[in-house]
C-alpha positions in Angstrom: 226.5 -26.0 85.7 224.7 -28.9 87.5 223.4 -28.5 91.1 226.1 -31.4 92.1 229.4 -29.9 90.7 228.8 -26.3 91.4 228.2 -27.1 95.4 231.7 -28.8 95.5 232.8 -26.1 93.6 231.2 -23.5 95.3 233.7 -24.3 99.0 237.1 -23.9 99.5 239.4 -24.7 96.4 242.2 -25.6 99.2 240.9 -29.1 99.4 239.7 -29.7 96.3 241.0 -32.8 94.4 239.6 -35.5 92.3 239.5 -37.8 94.5 237.4 -35.7 96.4 235.2 -34.4 93.0 234.5 -38.1 92.5 233.9 -39.1 95.7 230.9 -36.4 96.2 230.0 -37.0 92.5 229.2 -40.9 92.5 226.2 -42.7 93.8 227.2 -44.7 96.5 226.4 -48.6 96.8 228.0 -51.7 98.2 230.6 -53.5 97.0 229.2 -56.3 94.1 230.9 -59.2 94.6 231.7 -59.5 91.5 234.3 -56.3 91.0 237.4 -58.1 91.1 236.5 -60.1 88.5 236.4 -57.2 86.2 238.5 -54.2 87.8 241.9 -56.0 88.5 245.2 -55.1 88.1 246.9 -56.1 84.5 243.2 -56.1 83.2 242.5 -55.3 79.1 240.4 -52.0 79.8 238.1 -53.0 76.6 237.6 -56.4 77.2 236.6 -55.6 81.3 234.3 -52.9 79.8 232.6 -55.1 78.0 232.5 -57.6 80.7 231.0 -55.2 83.4 228.5 -54.6 80.8 227.0 -58.1 80.2 227.4 -58.5 83.8 224.9 -55.6 84.4 223.1 -56.7 81.2 223.6 -53.5 79.3 224.4 -55.3 76.0 221.6 -56.5 73.9 220.9 -60.5 74.7 219.8 -63.2 72.8 216.1 -62.5 73.8 216.4 -59.0 72.8 218.0 -59.7 69.3 215.4 -62.4 68.5 212.6 -59.5 69.6 214.5 -57.6 66.8 213.8 -60.5 64.2 217.6 -61.8 64.4 218.5 -65.2 65.5 222.2 -65.9 66.7 223.3 -68.8 69.1 226.3 -68.5 70.2 225.6 -70.9 73.3 227.1 -73.9 71.6 230.0 -71.7 70.4 230.3 -70.1 74.1 230.4 -73.5 75.9 233.0 -75.2 73.8 235.0 -71.8 74.1 235.2 -71.4 77.7 235.8 -75.6 78.1 238.6 -74.9 76.0 239.9 -72.2 78.2 239.2 -74.6 80.9 241.2 -77.2 78.9 244.6 -75.0 78.7 244.3 -74.1 82.4 243.8 -77.9 83.5 240.7 -77.5 84.8 238.6 -80.4 84.7 235.1 -79.7 85.2 231.8 -79.0 82.9 230.9 -75.7 81.3 227.3 -74.6 83.1 225.1 -71.9 82.4 226.2 -68.2 82.1 225.4 -67.5 85.5 226.8 -70.1 87.3 229.8 -69.9 86.0 229.9 -66.0 87.0 229.1 -67.7 90.4 232.1 -69.4 90.1 234.7 -67.1 89.0 233.2 -64.4 91.9 233.8 -67.3 94.5 237.0 -68.8 92.9 239.2 -66.2 91.1 240.9 -64.6 94.0 244.3 -63.5 94.8 247.2 -63.0 92.5 248.2 -66.7 91.3 249.1 -67.3 88.0 246.0 -69.4 87.1 243.8 -66.7 88.7 245.1 -64.2 86.6 245.2 -66.3 82.8 241.3 -67.3 84.3 240.3 -63.8 84.8 242.0 -62.6 81.6 240.6 -65.1 79.7 237.0 -64.4 81.1 236.9 -61.3 79.9 238.5 -62.0 76.1 236.0 -64.8 76.2 233.2 -62.7 76.5 234.6 -59.9 74.8 235.2 -62.0 71.7 231.5 -63.8 72.1 231.0 -60.0 71.8 232.9 -59.6 68.9 231.7 -62.7 67.0 228.3 -62.0 67.6 228.7 -58.6 66.0 230.8 -60.2 62.9 227.5 -62.1 62.4 225.0 -59.7 62.4 227.2 -57.5 60.1 227.3 -60.6 57.3 231.4 -61.2 58.3 231.5 -65.2 58.3 231.5 -67.0 61.2 235.0 -68.3 63.0 235.8 -71.6 64.5 236.6 -71.6 68.0 240.3 -72.5 67.9 240.5 -69.6 65.7 239.0 -67.5 68.5 241.0 -69.4 71.4 244.0 -68.5 69.4 243.2 -65.1 69.6 242.5 -65.0 73.5 245.6 -66.8 74.1 247.9 -64.3 72.1 245.9 -61.4 74.0 247.0 -63.4 77.2 250.5 -64.0 75.9 251.1 -60.5 75.3 249.9 -59.0 78.6 251.3 -61.5 80.6 254.4 -61.5 78.9 256.1 -58.9 81.5 254.9 -60.3 84.5 257.1 -61.8 87.3 256.3 -65.5 87.4 257.2 -68.3 89.4 258.7 -71.2 87.1 259.7 -73.2 90.1 256.0 -74.7 91.0 254.8 -77.1 88.5 251.4 -76.2 87.6 252.7 -72.4 86.7 255.2 -74.3 84.3 252.5 -76.2 82.9 250.3 -73.2 82.5 253.3 -71.2 81.0 253.7 -74.5 78.1 249.9 -74.1 77.1 249.2 -70.5 77.1 252.8 -70.3 75.3 253.9 -67.6 78.1 
């Protein structure tokens, strides 16, 4: 048995709880600025996990793939897809680099408004879709069109938000619901 676990279990059993064990075992550090982009109510766990791994640079990047002899360029695809997400949200801004988009999202995607919920889900869906597309191309499948991938993201968001309480007296929410099919 690991020392950390045996130390916790050696004490009195009365105050033992899952929370106490977690607090004893986890490595404590400051909360990261992007925490709420990844871990939020209503998230899609698989997509949030991939987003988390990408933010931490735990998945192979284009540079690492190139070192392995694999040349898969998804930059233009990614920018076009994210630009289409902005368009569906009524946001008029140019798509920038991954670091700048992450910084933008971290600063602005706060709260529980419909636009924030959609953009958080779309960010995780966008990153997840890019990861799936890259893997699909790596393993010999045909690349899909941006519109097809966008429709998958839209469908996922429709399903996720289907039973959520949405204020439809707000004109922006009405427009978002129409564009996203909610």
